C-alpha positions as CSV (number, residue, x, y, z in Angstrom):
1,M,61.4,2.7,-50.9
2,D,64.0,4.3,-48.4
3,P,67.9,4.0,-49.2
4,A,69.9,1.1,-47.2
5,P,71.3,2.3,-44.0
6,T,74.8,2.1,-45.5
7,S,73.6,4.5,-48.3
8,T,73.1,8.1,-49.1
9,R,70.2,9.1,-51.4
10,F,70.9,11.8,-53.9
11,R,68.6,14.4,-55.5
12,L,69.1,14.8,-59.2
13,D,67.7,18.0,-61.3
14,I,67.7,17.0,-64.7
15,A,66.7,18.8,-68.3
16,Y,66.3,17.1,-71.7
17,D,65.2,17.4,-75.0
18,G,63.1,14.8,-75.6
19,T,63.0,14.7,-79.3
20,H,65.2,11.6,-79.9
21,F,64.0,10.0,-76.7
22,A,61.3,6.9,-76.6
23,G,60.3,8.6,-73.3
24,W,61.8,8.5,-69.9
25,A,61.2,4.7,-68.9
26,K,63.7,2.2,-69.9
27,Q,62.3,0.0,-72.9
28,P,64.1,-2.6,-74.5
29,G,65.9,-1.7,-77.6
30,L,64.7,1.7,-77.4
31,R,66.7,5.0,-76.4
32,T,65.3,6.4,-73.2
33,V,66.3,9.3,-70.8
34,Q,66.5,6.7,-67.7
35,G,68.6,4.1,-69.9
36,V,71.2,6.9,-71.0
37,L,71.5,8.4,-67.7
38,E,72.0,5.0,-66.1
39,D,74.4,4.0,-68.7
40,A,76.6,7.0,-68.0
41,I,76.6,6.5,-64.2
42,T,77.5,2.9,-64.5
43,T,80.4,3.9,-66.7
44,I,81.7,6.3,-63.9
45,L,81.7,3.5,-61.4
46,G,83.1,0.5,-63.4
47,K,82.2,-3.0,-62.3
48,Q,80.4,-2.3,-59.0
49,G,77.7,-5.1,-58.9
50,D,74.0,-4.1,-59.7
51,K,73.4,-1.6,-61.9
52,I,72.5,1.8,-60.5
53,L,68.9,2.5,-60.6
54,V,67.6,6.2,-61.1
55,A,63.9,6.7,-59.6
56,V,62.2,9.9,-61.2
57,A,59.3,12.2,-60.3
58,G,57.2,12.1,-63.6
59,R,57.8,9.5,-66.2
60,T,57.5,11.6,-69.3
61,D,56.3,9.9,-72.7
62,T,58.0,9.8,-76.1
63,G,59.0,13.3,-77.4
64,V,58.3,15.1,-74.2
65,H,61.0,17.6,-72.9
66,A,62.0,18.7,-69.4
67,T,63.7,21.6,-67.9
68,G,62.9,20.8,-64.3
69,Q,62.8,16.9,-63.9
70,V,63.8,15.4,-60.7
71,A,65.0,12.1,-59.8
72,H,67.1,10.1,-57.1
73,L,69.7,7.4,-56.8
74,D,71.2,5.8,-53.7
75,L,74.9,5.3,-53.5
76,D,76.7,3.2,-51.0
77,E,79.9,4.6,-49.5
78,E,82.1,2.2,-51.9
79,R,80.6,3.7,-54.8
80,A,80.3,7.2,-53.7
81,A,84.3,6.9,-53.1
82,R,84.4,6.2,-56.7
83,V,82.6,8.8,-57.8
84,R,84.6,11.4,-55.7
85,R,87.8,9.7,-57.2
86,G,90.0,12.2,-59.2
87,R,90.1,15.9,-59.3
88,P,88.1,17.4,-56.2
89,A,85.4,19.6,-56.3
90,R,85.9,23.2,-56.3
91,D,82.5,25.0,-56.6
92,G,81.9,24.8,-52.9
93,L,79.0,22.2,-53.4
94,H,78.8,18.7,-52.0
95,P,81.8,16.8,-53.2
96,T,80.0,13.5,-54.0
97,G,77.0,15.4,-55.9
98,S,79.3,17.9,-57.5
99,A,81.6,15.0,-59.1
100,L,78.6,13.1,-59.8
101,R,77.0,15.8,-61.9
102,R,80.3,16.8,-63.7
103,K,81.3,13.3,-64.5
104,V,78.3,12.0,-65.6
105,N,77.6,15.3,-68.1
106,G,81.5,14.4,-69.3
107,V,80.1,11.1,-70.4
108,L,77.2,12.4,-71.8
109,G,79.3,14.6,-74.3
110,Q,79.4,18.0,-75.3
111,Y,76.1,18.8,-76.6
112,P,74.0,16.1,-75.1
113,D,70.3,16.0,-75.1
114,V,70.0,15.1,-71.6
115,L,71.8,17.0,-68.7
116,I,72.1,16.7,-65.1
117,T,71.8,20.4,-63.7
118,N,72.3,19.8,-59.9
119,A,73.0,16.8,-57.7
120,R,73.0,17.0,-54.0
121,P,72.2,14.5,-50.9
122,A,68.5,14.5,-50.4
123,A,66.5,15.3,-47.1
124,P,65.7,12.1,-45.0
125,G,62.5,10.6,-46.2
126,F,62.8,12.2,-49.8
127,D,61.6,10.1,-52.9
128,A,61.5,12.0,-56.0
129,R,58.2,10.3,-57.2
130,F,56.0,9.8,-54.1
131,S,57.3,12.8,-52.2
132,A,56.3,15.3,-54.8
133,I,53.0,17.2,-54.3
134,W,52.6,18.7,-57.5
135,R,54.0,18.8,-61.2
136,R,53.9,21.8,-63.4
137,Y,54.1,21.5,-67.4
138,E,54.3,24.1,-70.1
139,Y,52.9,23.5,-73.5
140,R,53.8,25.9,-76.4
141,I,51.6,26.5,-79.5
142,S,52.6,29.3,-82.2
143,D,49.4,30.1,-84.3
144,S,49.1,31.9,-87.4
145,V,49.6,35.3,-85.9
146,S,52.7,34.7,-83.7
147,F,56.4,34.7,-84.7
148,R,57.7,31.2,-85.6
149,N,60.9,30.7,-84.6
150,P,62.8,27.9,-86.4
151,L,65.2,27.6,-83.7
152,E,62.5,26.6,-81.3
153,R,60.6,24.2,-83.5
154,A,61.4,21.1,-81.6
155,Q,59.6,22.4,-78.5
156,T,56.6,24.6,-80.5
157,V,53.5,23.3,-82.1
158,W,52.9,25.4,-84.9
159,H,49.2,25.7,-85.7
160,P,47.9,27.0,-88.9
161,S,45.1,29.3,-87.8
162,P,44.6,31.8,-85.0
163,L,43.7,30.8,-81.5
164,D,41.3,32.7,-79.2
165,V,43.5,32.9,-75.8
166,D,40.4,34.2,-73.9
167,R,38.4,31.5,-75.3
168,M,41.2,29.0,-74.1
169,N,41.6,30.5,-70.6
170,A,38.1,30.2,-69.8
171,A,37.9,26.5,-71.0
172,A,41.0,26.0,-69.1
173,Q,39.4,27.5,-65.7
174,S,36.5,25.3,-66.3
175,L,38.5,22.4,-65.8
176,V,40.5,23.2,-62.6
177,G,39.7,21.4,-59.2
178,L,39.6,17.8,-58.0
179,H,37.8,15.8,-61.0
180,D,37.7,12.3,-62.8
181,F,39.6,13.3,-65.9
182,A,38.6,9.9,-67.6
183,T,38.0,12.0,-70.7
184,Y,41.3,13.4,-70.9
185,C,43.7,10.4,-70.0
186,R,44.4,7.2,-71.9
187,P,42.8,4.2,-70.0
188,R,45.0,2.1,-68.1
189,E,43.9,-1.0,-66.4
190,G,43.7,-0.7,-62.7
191,R,44.6,2.9,-62.5
192,T,42.4,5.7,-61.2
193,T,41.9,8.9,-63.6
194,I,41.1,11.2,-60.4
195,R,43.3,14.2,-60.3
196,T,43.4,17.7,-58.6
197,L,44.1,20.1,-61.4
198,Q,45.6,23.0,-59.3
199,R,46.1,25.5,-62.1
200,F,45.4,25.8,-65.6
201,G,45.8,28.7,-68.0
202,W,47.1,30.5,-71.3
203,T,49.2,33.5,-71.9
204,R,51.1,34.6,-74.8
205,D,55.0,35.6,-74.5
206,A,56.8,38.3,-75.9
207,E,56.5,36.7,-79.4
208,G,52.8,35.9,-79.3
209,V,53.5,32.1,-78.7
210,L,50.8,30.7,-76.7
211,V,52.2,29.1,-73.4
212,A,49.9,26.8,-71.1
213,D,50.8,26.4,-67.5
214,V,49.4,23.3,-66.2
215,R,49.7,22.0,-62.6
216,A,48.5,19.1,-60.8
217,D,49.0,16.6,-58.0
218,A,49.8,14.2,-60.6
219,F,48.8,13.6,-64.5
220,C,47.6,10.3,-65.8
221,H,48.6,9.0,-69.3
222,S,48.2,11.9,-72.2
223,M,46.4,14.1,-69.7
224,V,48.2,17.3,-70.6
225,R,48.1,16.9,-74.3
226,A,44.4,16.2,-74.0
227,L,43.5,19.1,-72.0
228,V,45.5,21.2,-74.4
229,G,43.8,19.8,-77.3
230,V,40.2,20.7,-76.0
231,C,41.3,24.2,-75.5
232,V,42.8,24.6,-79.0
233,A,39.4,23.2,-80.5
234,V,37.8,25.9,-78.2
235,G,40.2,28.6,-79.4
236,E,39.7,28.0,-82.7
237,G,35.7,27.9,-82.6
238,K,35.3,24.2,-83.0
239,L,34.1,23.8,-79.8
240,E,32.5,26.0,-77.3
241,V,33.9,27.1,-73.9
242,A,31.3,25.2,-72.1
243,D,32.0,21.8,-74.0
244,A,35.3,21.3,-72.1
245,E,33.5,20.9,-68.8
246,R,30.5,18.9,-70.6
247,L,33.3,16.5,-72.1
248,R,34.9,16.0,-68.8
249,S,31.7,15.3,-66.7
250,E,31.0,12.3,-69.5
251,V,34.0,10.6,-68.1
252,T,34.6,8.9,-71.4
253,R,37.2,9.1,-74.3
254,S,36.0,11.6,-77.0
255,N,36.8,12.3,-80.8
256,E,35.5,15.6,-80.5
257,F,39.2,17.1,-80.1
258,A,42.7,16.0,-81.0
259,V,45.1,15.0,-78.5
260,M,48.2,17.3,-79.1
261,P,51.6,16.3,-80.5
262,A,54.4,15.7,-77.4
263,R,57.1,18.2,-79.2
264,G,55.4,21.1,-77.6
265,L,55.2,19.8,-73.9
266,T,57.8,20.3,-71.2
267,L,58.0,19.2,-67.5
268,A,59.0,22.4,-65.9
269,E,59.0,21.9,-62.2
270,V,58.1,19.5,-59.6
271,G,57.1,20.6,-56.2
272,Y,57.8,19.2,-52.6
273,P,56.5,19.7,-49.0
274,S,59.0,20.8,-46.5
275,D,61.8,18.5,-45.7
276,A,59.9,17.4,-42.4
277,L,57.0,16.3,-44.5
278,L,58.7,14.3,-47.1
279,G,58.5,11.1,-45.6
280,Q,54.9,11.2,-44.6
281,R,54.0,12.4,-48.2
282,A,55.8,9.5,-49.6
283,A,54.0,7.1,-47.5
284,L,50.8,8.6,-48.1
285,T,50.9,9.1,-51.7
286,R,51.0,5.3,-52.3
287,Q,47.8,4.9,-51.4
288,R,44.9,5.4,-53.7
289,R,42.6,8.4,-53.7
290,S,38.7,8.1,-54.0
291,L,36.8,10.9,-55.4
292,G,34.4,12.5,-52.3
293,D,35.8,10.5,-49.3
294,G,36.5,13.1,-47.0
295,R,40.4,12.5,-47.1
296,D,42.8,15.2,-47.5
297,P,43.4,15.8,-50.9
298,F,46.6,16.8,-50.3
299,A,47.9,13.6,-49.0
300,E,46.7,10.7,-51.3
301,F,46.5,9.7,-55.0
302,D,47.6,6.8,-57.1
303,D,50.5,8.3,-59.2
304,D,50.6,7.2,-62.6
305,D,52.5,10.4,-63.9
306,E,52.8,9.9,-67.6
307,A,51.5,13.3,-68.8
308,G,52.7,12.7,-72.5
């Protein structure tokens, strides 16, 4: 949905530690990233009628982290003026965006587990969710041959045995492409499980920690953690490399591998087309993609992005 003619849309870049959040989306009685941010923004605006709503690129699940989450909100001029009230921005950035970032982060506290890293007016046609062309996640595993840093325990899964990164990479590569990922998604009625997995690979960082780089046009519920799970089963020798593709082709949920814990998963980046294509992309994304129908795979998918 486009902003009202009298409103300005702002893009928010957001980072958070998901450990103590019940995911992104607001839920009654639960602490969520969306709820905390919207409460902070409402505090800044004071009594200004309807509560501000924040739309997001990827609705991360309970315990999933983010360093590159993207969201948007719309402010009419009355609210924008209230945001700007007080000390003027001195960082050379947009005065409303700069003030919004500074004041929201101030409300969140000195050591918050969610933070707005940037806020600025969005280009015409921008929609944080529907304009996105890909999302990129990382997953961290410290196996028995890598250094286990207790300072990173909230963002890293500790695995008790050694993992073969070459076998894991071979399994990951076999899953790349446009496929029905029902095997690797938690089913949701009326939602497609067809996705384009654009990139999937594993490396070891300087301390030997295994890091998965997973990018797709969108992810269905639990997809990343299931993809990581099948690779772990291959890496420890419980499954063969060919089993990852075999299971995907069966298009049914399987108990041959475990879905990995949320703590190792981080939304690292969201990709968008050029400003001129933002509105077109948002309109096309709302259509449901069907496999093999000849339509442009860049343009259409049913976005149910809950990778956790």
